[in-house]
TIFI-144130 format. One record per residue: x, y negated, z negated of N, C-alpha, C in turn; residue number from 1. Coordinates in pm, whole numbers. Last residue first. Example, Ala and Ser with C-alpha at 12.3 -4.5 7.8 and 13.67 -1.06 7.14 Angstrom:
2
<n_c1->1285 n_c2->225 n_c3->-708 ca_c1->1367 ca_c2->106 ca_c3->-714 c_c1->1290 c_c2->-3 c_c3->-787 pos->2>;
<n_c1->1319 n_c2->569 n_c3->-780 ca_c1->1230 ca_c2->450 ca_c3->-780 c_c1->1320 c_c2->330 c_c3->-780 pos->1>;
This chain:
121
<n_c1->1268 n_c2->-7365 n_c3->1826 ca_c1->1376 ca_c2->-7323 ca_c3->1735 c_c1->1510 c_c2->-7326 c_c3->1805 pos->121>;
<n_c1->1066 n_c2->-7412 n_c3->2001 ca_c1->1151 ca_c2->-7526 ca_c3->1966 c_c1->1264 c_c2->-7490 c_c3->1871 pos->120>;
<n_c1->916 n_c2->-7183 n_c3->2013 ca_c1->1005 ca_c2->-7212 ca_c3->2126 c_c1->1100 c_c2->-7326 c_c3->2096 pos->119>;
<n_c1->761 n_c2->-7209 n_c3->1782 ca_c1->862 ca_c2->-7103 ca_c3->1789 c_c1->963 c_c2->-7130 c_c3->1900 pos->118>;
<n_c1->588 n_c2->-7416 n_c3->1853 ca_c1->680 ca_c2->-7435 ca_c3->1740 c_c1->793 c_c2->-7333 c_c3->1745 pos->117>;
<n_c1->453 n_c2->-7286 n_c3->2065 ca_c1->527 ca_c2->-7410 ca_c3->2088 c_c1->630 c_c2->-7434 c_c3->1977 pos->116>;
<n_c1->326 n_c2->-7065 n_c3->1938 ca_c1->432 ca_c2->-7044 ca_c3->2036 c_c1->516 c_c2->-7169 c_c3->2060 pos->115>;
<n_c1->274 n_c2->-7119 n_c3->1580 ca_c1->234 ca_c2->-7105 ca_c3->1719 c_c1->354 c_c2->-7096 c_c3->1811 pos->114>;
<n_c1->354 n_c2->-7369 n_c3->1336 ca_c1->316 ca_c2->-7233 ca_c3->1375 c_c1->271 c_c2->-7236 c_c3->1520 pos->113>;
<n_c1->570 n_c2->-7542 n_c3->1099 ca_c1->486 ca_c2->-7532 ca_c3->1217 c_c1->447 c_c2->-7389 c_c3->1243 pos->112>;
<n_c1->687 n_c2->-7548 n_c3->854 ca_c1->721 ca_c2->-7658 ca_c3->945 c_c1->635 c_c2->-7654 c_c3->1071 pos->111>;
<n_c1->655 n_c2->-7467 n_c3->525 ca_c1->594 ca_c2->-7445 ca_c3->655 c_c1->615 c_c2->-7568 c_c3->743 pos->110>;
<n_c1->958 n_c2->-7426 n_c3->348 ca_c1->837 ca_c2->-7506 ca_c3->370 c_c1->786 c_c2->-7483 c_c3->511 pos->109>;
<n_c1->1207 n_c2->-7304 n_c3->312 ca_c1->1092 ca_c2->-7251 ca_c3->238 c_c1->964 c_c2->-7332 c_c3->254 pos->108>;
<n_c1->1370 n_c2->-7429 n_c3->509 ca_c1->1397 ca_c2->-7448 ca_c3->366 c_c1->1273 c_c2->-7417 c_c3->282 pos->107>;
<n_c1->1112 n_c2->-7394 n_c3->727 ca_c1->1245 ca_c2->-7452 ca_c3->714 c_c1->1264 c_c2->-7486 c_c3->567 pos->106>;
<n_c1->918 n_c2->-7155 n_c3->893 ca_c1->949 ca_c2->-7220 ca_c3->766 c_c1->1092 c_c2->-7271 c_c3->771 pos->105>;
<n_c1->668 n_c2->-7084 n_c3->1121 ca_c1->807 ca_c2->-7124 ca_c3->1105 c_c1->823 c_c2->-7201 c_c3->973 pos->104>;
<n_c1->487 n_c2->-6816 n_c3->1231 ca_c1->484 ca_c2->-6926 ca_c3->1134 c_c1->628 c_c2->-6959 c_c3->1099 pos->103>;
<n_c1->356 n_c2->-6683 n_c3->1535 ca_c1->471 ca_c2->-6709 ca_c3->1448 c_c1->446 c_c2->-6829 c_c3->1356 pos->102>;
<n_c1->104 n_c2->-6454 n_c3->1587 ca_c1->132 ca_c2->-6596 ca_c3->1582 c_c1->250 c_c2->-6615 c_c3->1487 pos->101>;
<n_c1->112 n_c2->-6157 n_c3->1797 ca_c1->121 ca_c2->-6229 ca_c3->1670 c_c1->140 c_c2->-6378 c_c3->1690 pos->100>;
<n_c1->149 n_c2->-6013 n_c3->2016 ca_c1->13 ca_c2->-6009 ca_c3->1962 c_c1->4 c_c2->-6088 c_c3->1831 pos->99>;
<n_c1->416 n_c2->-6018 n_c3->2064 ca_c1->331 ca_c2->-6097 ca_c3->2155 c_c1->184 c_c2->-6092 c_c3->2116 pos->98>;
<n_c1->512 n_c2->-5837 n_c3->1876 ca_c1->524 ca_c2->-5980 ca_c3->1850 c_c1->438 c_c2->-6064 c_c3->1942 pos->97>;
<n_c1->271 n_c2->-5571 n_c3->1829 ca_c1->395 ca_c2->-5625 ca_c3->1885 c_c1->396 c_c2->-5775 c_c3->1863 pos->96>;
<n_c1->131 n_c2->-5293 n_c3->1675 ca_c1->134 ca_c2->-5438 ca_c3->1680 c_c1->270 c_c2->-5481 c_c3->1731 pos->95>;
<n_c1->-4 n_c2->-5006 n_c3->1842 ca_c1->101 ca_c2->-5071 ca_c3->1764 c_c1->89 c_c2->-5222 c_c3->1778 pos->94>;
<n_c1->-185 n_c2->-4891 n_c3->2014 ca_c1->-190 ca_c2->-4851 ca_c3->1874 c_c1->-83 c_c2->-4914 c_c3->1787 pos->93>;
<n_c1->-201 n_c2->-4983 n_c3->2268 ca_c1->-105 ca_c2->-4875 ca_c3->2244 c_c1->-101 c_c2->-4832 c_c3->2098 pos->92>;
<n_c1->-325 n_c2->-5187 n_c3->2424 ca_c1->-401 ca_c2->-5080 ca_c3->2359 c_c1->-311 c_c2->-4959 c_c3->2337 pos->91>;
<n_c1->-217 n_c2->-5520 n_c3->2383 ca_c1->-188 ca_c2->-5386 ca_c3->2431 c_c1->-273 c_c2->-5284 c_c3->2354 pos->90>;
<n_c1->-324 n_c2->-5756 n_c3->2278 ca_c1->-260 ca_c2->-5758 ca_c3->2410 c_c1->-243 c_c2->-5619 c_c3->2468 pos->89>;
<n_c1->-514 n_c2->-5951 n_c3->2058 ca_c1->-494 ca_c2->-5817 ca_c3->2116 c_c1->-430 c_c2->-5832 c_c3->2254 pos->88>;
<n_c1->-396 n_c2->-6175 n_c3->1806 ca_c1->-460 ca_c2->-6149 ca_c3->1935 c_c1->-422 c_c2->-6011 c_c3->1988 pos->87>;
<n_c1->-272 n_c2->-6187 n_c3->1559 ca_c1->-387 ca_c2->-6275 ca_c3->1582 c_c1->-455 c_c2->-6252 c_c3->1716 pos->86>;
<n_c1->-48 n_c2->-6084 n_c3->1312 ca_c1->-131 ca_c2->-6040 ca_c3->1425 c_c1->-253 c_c2->-6130 c_c3->1437 pos->85>;
<n_c1->218 n_c2->-6296 n_c3->1225 ca_c1->92 ca_c2->-6234 ca_c3->1185 c_c1->9 c_c2->-6203 c_c3->1309 pos->84>;
<n_c1->550 n_c2->-6342 n_c3->1133 ca_c1->459 ca_c2->-6315 ca_c3->1244 c_c1->336 c_c2->-6241 c_c3->1192 pos->83>;
<n_c1->763 n_c2->-6588 n_c3->1006 ca_c1->673 ca_c2->-6478 ca_c3->975 c_c1->575 c_c2->-6464 c_c3->1091 pos->82>;
<n_c1->1085 n_c2->-6700 n_c3->994 ca_c1->969 ca_c2->-6691 ca_c3->1081 c_c1->889 c_c2->-6567 c_c3->1043 pos->81>;
<n_c1->1299 n_c2->-6934 n_c3->842 ca_c1->1231 ca_c2->-6805 ca_c3->833 c_c1->1108 c_c2->-6810 c_c3->921 pos->80>;
<n_c1->1603 n_c2->-7088 n_c3->790 ca_c1->1486 ca_c2->-7083 ca_c3->877 c_c1->1428 c_c2->-6943 c_c3->867 pos->79>;
<n_c1->1797 n_c2->-7293 n_c3->588 ca_c1->1735 ca_c2->-7161 ca_c3->601 c_c1->1610 c_c2->-7172 c_c3->687 pos->78>;
<n_c1->2059 n_c2->-7495 n_c3->719 ca_c1->1922 ca_c2->-7487 ca_c3->669 c_c1->1867 c_c2->-7346 c_c3->690 pos->77>;
<n_c1->2300 n_c2->-7522 n_c3->845 ca_c1->2300 ca_c2->-7514 ca_c3->701 c_c1->2163 c_c2->-7504 c_c3->637 pos->76>;
<n_c1->2222 n_c2->-7503 n_c3->1113 ca_c1->2277 ca_c2->-7628 ca_c3->1060 c_c1->2269 c_c2->-7633 c_c3->908 pos->75>;
<n_c1->2037 n_c2->-7235 n_c3->1030 ca_c1->2059 ca_c2->-7328 ca_c3->1141 c_c1->2101 c_c2->-7461 c_c3->1083 pos->74>;
<n_c1->2013 n_c2->-6893 n_c3->951 ca_c1->2053 ca_c2->-7027 ca_c3->909 c_c1->2080 c_c2->-7111 c_c3->1033 pos->73>;
<n_c1->1721 n_c2->-6681 n_c3->954 ca_c1->1856 ca_c2->-6716 ca_c3->995 c_c1->1887 c_c2->-6854 c_c3->941 pos->72>;
<n_c1->1475 n_c2->-6422 n_c3->982 ca_c1->1537 ca_c2->-6530 ca_c3->905 c_c1->1678 c_c2->-6552 c_c3->956 pos->71>;
<n_c1->1156 n_c2->-6274 n_c3->1045 ca_c1->1292 ca_c2->-6309 ca_c3->1091 c_c1->1346 c_c2->-6420 c_c3->1002 pos->70>;
<n_c1->919 n_c2->-6028 n_c3->1035 ca_c1->983 ca_c2->-6131 ca_c3->956 c_c1->1123 c_c2->-6153 c_c3->1011 pos->69>;
<n_c1->590 n_c2->-5902 n_c3->1111 ca_c1->733 ca_c2->-5913 ca_c3->1140 c_c1->787 c_c2->-6031 c_c3->1061 pos->68>;
<n_c1->350 n_c2->-5906 n_c3->978 ca_c1->380 ca_c2->-5791 ca_c3->1062 c_c1->529 c_c2->-5786 c_c3->1097 pos->67>;
<n_c1->345 n_c2->-6014 n_c3->630 ca_c1->354 ca_c2->-6036 ca_c3->775 c_c1->384 c_c2->-5907 c_c3->850 pos->66>;
<n_c1->106 n_c2->-5963 n_c3->377 ca_c1->237 ca_c2->-5925 ca_c3->428 c_c1->241 c_c2->-5947 c_c3->579 pos->65>;
<n_c1->-117 n_c2->-6247 n_c3->332 ca_c1->-69 ca_c2->-6112 ca_c3->306 c_c1->69 c_c2->-6089 c_c3->366 pos->64>;
<n_c1->-227 n_c2->-6499 n_c3->344 ca_c1->-228 ca_c2->-6416 ca_c3->464 c_c1->-184 c_c2->-6272 c_c3->442 pos->63>;
<n_c1->-213 n_c2->-6616 n_c3->84 ca_c1->-332 ca_c2->-6629 ca_c3->168 c_c1->-340 c_c2->-6524 c_c3->278 pos->62>;
<n_c1->39 n_c2->-6540 n_c3->-3 ca_c1->-77 ca_c2->-6515 ca_c3->-90 c_c1->-205 c_c2->-6520 c_c3->-6 pos->61>;
<n_c1->197 n_c2->-6637 n_c3->204 ca_c1->183 ca_c2->-6492 ca_c3->188 c_c1->68 c_c2->-6456 c_c3->95 pos->60>;
<n_c1->176 n_c2->-6913 n_c3->156 ca_c1->121 ca_c2->-6857 ca_c3->279 c_c1->100 c_c2->-6707 c_c3->265 pos->59>;
<n_c1->311 n_c2->-6930 n_c3->-90 ca_c1->172 ca_c2->-6976 ca_c3->-79 c_c1->105 c_c2->-6915 c_c3->44 pos->58>;
<n_c1->568 n_c2->-6837 n_c3->-18 ca_c1->486 ca_c2->-6759 ca_c3->-112 c_c1->339 c_c2->-6802 c_c3->-108 pos->57>;
<n_c1->654 n_c2->-7042 n_c3->153 ca_c1->639 ca_c2->-6905 ca_c3->204 c_c1->547 c_c2->-6826 c_c3->112 pos->56>;
<n_c1->462 n_c2->-7346 n_c3->93 ca_c1->577 ca_c2->-7257 ca_c3->73 c_c1->548 c_c2->-7119 c_c3->134 pos->55>;
<n_c1->350 n_c2->-7610 n_c3->309 ca_c1->321 ca_c2->-7498 ca_c3->218 c_c1->445 c_c2->-7410 c_c3->207 pos->54>;
<n_c1->413 n_c2->-7789 n_c3->507 ca_c1->473 ca_c2->-7810 ca_c3->375 c_c1->442 c_c2->-7701 c_c3->275 pos->53>;
<n_c1->102 n_c2->-7800 n_c3->674 ca_c1->247 ca_c2->-7816 ca_c3->679 c_c1->299 c_c2->-7846 c_c3->539 pos->52>;
<n_c1->-150 n_c2->-7571 n_c3->580 ca_c1->-103 ca_c2->-7709 ca_c3->586 c_c1->49 c_c2->-7709 c_c3->596 pos->51>;
<n_c1->-412 n_c2->-7348 n_c3->688 ca_c1->-274 ca_c2->-7377 ca_c3->651 c_c1->-244 c_c2->-7526 c_c3->663 pos->50>;
<n_c1->-658 n_c2->-7281 n_c3->783 ca_c1->-653 ca_c2->-7339 ca_c3->649 c_c1->-512 c_c2->-7378 c_c3->605 pos->49>;
<n_c1->-630 n_c2->-7151 n_c3->1020 ca_c1->-698 ca_c2->-7281 ca_c3->1024 c_c1->-695 c_c2->-7352 c_c3->889 pos->48>;
<n_c1->-524 n_c2->-6910 n_c3->936 ca_c1->-438 ca_c2->-7005 ca_c3->1007 c_c1->-500 c_c2->-7144 c_c3->1007 pos->47>;
<n_c1->-751 n_c2->-6776 n_c3->842 ca_c1->-657 ca_c2->-6832 ca_c3->745 c_c1->-564 c_c2->-6933 c_c3->811 pos->46>;
<n_c1->-870 n_c2->-6696 n_c3->1083 ca_c1->-942 ca_c2->-6783 ca_c3->990 c_c1->-846 c_c2->-6851 c_c3->893 pos->45>;
<n_c1->-675 n_c2->-6529 n_c3->1190 ca_c1->-715 ca_c2->-6647 ca_c3->1264 c_c1->-786 c_c2->-6747 c_c3->1173 pos->44>;
<n_c1->-673 n_c2->-6324 n_c3->995 ca_c1->-554 ca_c2->-6407 ca_c3->1016 c_c1->-588 c_c2->-6535 c_c3->1092 pos->43>;
<n_c1->-935 n_c2->-6218 n_c3->1030 ca_c1->-892 ca_c2->-6274 ca_c3->902 c_c1->-774 c_c2->-6368 c_c3->922 pos->42>;
<n_c1->-916 n_c2->-6127 n_c3->1296 ca_c1->-1018 ca_c2->-6226 ca_c3->1259 c_c1->-978 c_c2->-6296 c_c3->1128 pos->41>;
<n_c1->-709 n_c2->-5934 n_c3->1268 ca_c1->-694 ca_c2->-6050 ca_c3->1357 c_c1->-790 c_c2->-6162 c_c3->1317 pos->40>;
<n_c1->-833 n_c2->-5754 n_c3->1091 ca_c1->-707 ca_c2->-5819 ca_c3->1055 c_c1->-688 c_c2->-5945 c_c3->1139 pos->39>;
<n_c1->-1051 n_c2->-5670 n_c3->1246 ca_c1->-1074 ca_c2->-5739 ca_c3->1119 c_c1->-950 c_c2->-5815 c_c3->1075 pos->38>;
<n_c1->-919 n_c2->-5544 n_c3->1455 ca_c1->-1004 ca_c2->-5659 ca_c3->1485 c_c1->-1031 c_c2->-5740 c_c3->1358 pos->37>;
<n_c1->-799 n_c2->-5334 n_c3->1325 ca_c1->-713 ca_c2->-5439 ca_c3->1380 c_c1->-794 c_c2->-5563 c_c3->1416 pos->36>;
<n_c1->-1036 n_c2->-5191 n_c3->1252 ca_c1->-945 ca_c2->-5243 ca_c3->1150 c_c1->-854 c_c2->-5352 c_c3->1205 pos->35>;
<n_c1->-1180 n_c2->-5089 n_c3->1467 ca_c1->-1231 ca_c2->-5208 ca_c3->1400 c_c1->-1129 c_c2->-5269 c_c3->1305 pos->34>;
<n_c1->-1053 n_c2->-4857 n_c3->1543 ca_c1->-1052 ca_c2->-4969 ca_c3->1637 c_c1->-1103 c_c2->-5098 c_c3->1573 pos->33>;
<n_c1->-844 n_c2->-4680 n_c3->1349 ca_c1->-978 ca_c2->-4734 ca_c3->1347 c_c1->-980 c_c2->-4860 c_c3->1433 pos->32>;
<n_c1->-574 n_c2->-4643 n_c3->1387 ca_c1->-665 ca_c2->-4534 ca_c3->1418 c_c1->-810 c_c2->-4582 c_c3->1427 pos->31>;
<n_c1->-317 n_c2->-4801 n_c3->1467 ca_c1->-451 ca_c2->-4849 ca_c3->1436 c_c1->-549 c_c2->-4740 c_c3->1477 pos->30>;
<n_c1->5 n_c2->-4753 n_c3->1326 ca_c1->-100 ca_c2->-4715 ca_c3->1420 c_c1->-234 c_c2->-4770 c_c3->1373 pos->29>;
<n_c1->185 n_c2->-4811 n_c3->1131 ca_c1->221 ca_c2->-4850 ca_c3->1266 c_c1->111 c_c2->-4820 c_c3->1367 pos->28>;
<n_c1->90 n_c2->-4704 n_c3->893 ca_c1->87 ca_c2->-4849 ca_c3->909 c_c1->121 c_c2->-4895 c_c3->1050 pos->27>;
<n_c1->-132 n_c2->-4448 n_c3->873 ca_c1->2 ca_c2->-4479 ca_c3->923 c_c1->2 c_c2->-4627 c_c3->956 pos->26>;
<n_c1->-327 n_c2->-4384 n_c3->574 ca_c1->-306 ca_c2->-4421 ca_c3->714 c_c1->-160 c_c2->-4444 c_c3->746 pos->25>;
<n_c1->-402 n_c2->-4094 n_c3->365 ca_c1->-378 ca_c2->-4234 ca_c3->392 c_c1->-350 c_c2->-4259 c_c3->538 pos->24>;
<n_c1->-273 n_c2->-3786 n_c3->431 ca_c1->-336 ca_c2->-3863 ca_c3->324 c_c1->-302 c_c2->-4009 c_c3->349 pos->23>;
<n_c1->-290 n_c2->-3500 n_c3->616 ca_c1->-265 ca_c2->-3643 ca_c3->624 c_c1->-344 c_c2->-3712 c_c3->514 pos->22>;
<n_c1->-130 n_c2->-3199 n_c3->615 ca_c1->-240 ca_c2->-3271 ca_c3->552 c_c1->-204 c_c2->-3418 c_c3->555 pos->21>;
<n_c1->-60 n_c2->-2942 n_c3->833 ca_c1->-23 ca_c2->-3076 ca_c3->789 c_c1->-147 c_c2->-3140 c_c3->731 pos->20>;
<n_c1->64 n_c2->-2616 n_c3->887 ca_c1->-46 ca_c2->-2702 ca_c3->845 c_c1->9 c_c2->-2835 c_c3->796 pos->19>;
<n_c1->267 n_c2->-2441 n_c3->933 ca_c1->234 ca_c2->-2533 ca_c3->1042 c_c1->121 c_c2->-2629 c_c3->1004 pos->18>;
<n_c1->277 n_c2->-2273 n_c3->718 ca_c1->385 ca_c2->-2372 ca_c3->732 c_c1->356 c_c2->-2472 c_c3->842 pos->17>;
<n_c1->76 n_c2->-2086 n_c3->737 ca_c1->52 ca_c2->-2205 ca_c3->657 c_c1->159 c_c2->-2311 c_c3->674 pos->16>;
<n_c1->186 n_c2->-1880 n_c3->881 ca_c1->79 ca_c2->-1958 ca_c3->944 c_c1->50 c_c2->-2085 c_c3->867 pos->15>;
<n_c1->363 n_c2->-1776 n_c3->693 ca_c1->415 ca_c2->-1841 ca_c3->813 c_c1->308 c_c2->-1927 c_c3->880 pos->14>;
<n_c1->186 n_c2->-1660 n_c3->511 ca_c1->265 ca_c2->-1776 ca_c3->469 c_c1->325 c_c2->-1849 c_c3->588 pos->13>;
<n_c1->88 n_c2->-1449 n_c3->666 ca_c1->-4 ca_c2->-1553 ca_c3->619 c_c1->73 c_c2->-1677 c_c3->577 pos->12>;
<n_c1->317 n_c2->-1293 n_c3->698 ca_c1->254 ca_c2->-1355 ca_c3->815 c_c1->160 c_c2->-1468 c_c3->774 pos->11>;
<n_c1->356 n_c2->-1218 n_c3->428 ca_c1->459 ca_c2->-1292 ca_c3->500 c_c1->401 c_c2->-1362 c_c3->622 pos->10>;
<n_c1->126 n_c2->-1072 n_c3->379 ca_c1->150 ca_c2->-1195 ca_c3->303 c_c1->254 c_c2->-1282 c_c3->373 pos->9>;
<n_c1->175 n_c2->-859 n_c3->555 ca_c1->58 ca_c2->-944 ca_c3->574 c_c1->73 c_c2->-1077 c_c3->501 pos->8>;
<n_c1->406 n_c2->-739 n_c3->445 ca_c1->413 ca_c2->-804 ca_c3->577 c_c1->293 c_c2->-896 c_c3->604 pos->7>;
<n_c1->285 n_c2->-657 n_c3->188 ca_c1->398 ca_c2->-750 ca_c3->196 c_c1->410 c_c2->-814 c_c3->334 pos->6>;
<n_c1->85 n_c2->-464 n_c3->249 ca_c1->50 ca_c2->-593 ca_c3->189 c_c1->161 c_c2->-696 c_c3->205 pos->5>;
<n_c1->218 n_c2->-238 n_c3->342 ca_c1->124 ca_c2->-307 ca_c3->430 c_c1->97 c_c2->-449 c_c3->379 pos->4>;
<n_c1->373 n_c2->-156 n_c3->133 ca_c1->435 ca_c2->-167 ca_c3->263 c_c1->345 c_c2->-242 c_c3->361 pos->3>;
<n_c1->195 n_c2->-129 n_c3->-76 ca_c1->285 ca_c2->-243 ca_c3->-78 c_c1->352 c_c2->-264 c_c3->56 pos->2>;
<n_c1->82 n_c2->119 n_c3->0 ca_c1->0 ca_c2->0 ca_c3->0 c_c1->86 c_c2->-126 c_c3->0 pos->1>;
């Protein structure tokens, strides 16, 4: 009886190794077509409430974690650019920079946002 039971248990365990249980979402993919629309709508609404001179932390409290973040020094001044998803461009399940609005901070203060401000860097 053990000669039959042992190989069966071995085969059963091999079949279980291919099982994957997904808990939670993958932050790089938009499985729910409505979720990215809600994020965009929220970000667009908050952009209209921003004021020049706001700090990075004030903006992040309102808008949440940015999709992308760049930082560098220019003429001894810290420049940081946060990108937030605001428009749909590709149906590939990923957010890209061309689907985001850049927010430009100079010395931790909001200096501008949008493509025109980003191009002036």
